[in-house]
N, C-alpha and C positions, 0 to 999 in steps of 0.2 A: 731612375730617370724614366719618363715618360715621353716615349716620341709617337707622332700621330702618322695616321695614314692620308693622304690625298687624294680624292676621287672627282672626277669630271663626272657632271651629270648630263648627260645627252639623251634624247627623247625619253626621260623618264629613266633612264637607266645609266647606276654611275661604275665607274670604270677608274680602277686604280692606278696613279701615275707616279706617285713616290711611296716608297714602304715606309721608309724612315724619317719622315720629317721632323728637323728641328722648328723652324721658323720659315716664316712666310710672310713676305712684303709686297704692299701694293706699290709698284713702282710711278705709274701718273693715271690718271684721270680717265685714260684711253683704254684701261680695261686689261692691263700687262701684270701677273702676278708672279712673284718670282719667290719658287720656293727650294729649301736649301736642306740636304738632308744630313745624317751623321758622319756620311763618307767625304764630307765637302764637296760633294756635287751641287750645282744649283742650276736649276731647270728654269725656264722661262714659260709662263704660257698667255697669250695673247687673244683679248676681247673674251676674258671669264672675270668675274666677282666673284669674291666670297662669298656664299647663300647662307652657310651654315657652320658653326664649329662646335662639336659637340665632346665636351671635356672628358667626359663619363667613358665613350667608345674611342676617346683616340680620335677622331678623326674629324677632318675638314672637308667640307662639298663645297665645289667652282662651278658654277654657271655660267653657261653663255650669255653674253650681254646681247640686247636686242637693238 
């Protein structure tokens, strides 16, 4: 099983917000992304969008909406 790390990109720097994400869903068009982890934890991030998904590095980067 391949799990991914989810990062927030702020001012050119990436910060890990979820270590072992199992999936991510865009809730609505206002910029809310819900991320679920292997431990059945759910985290909602408002005002961001999915900027990049790298399947080889198992990572997803969220970037701030303007």
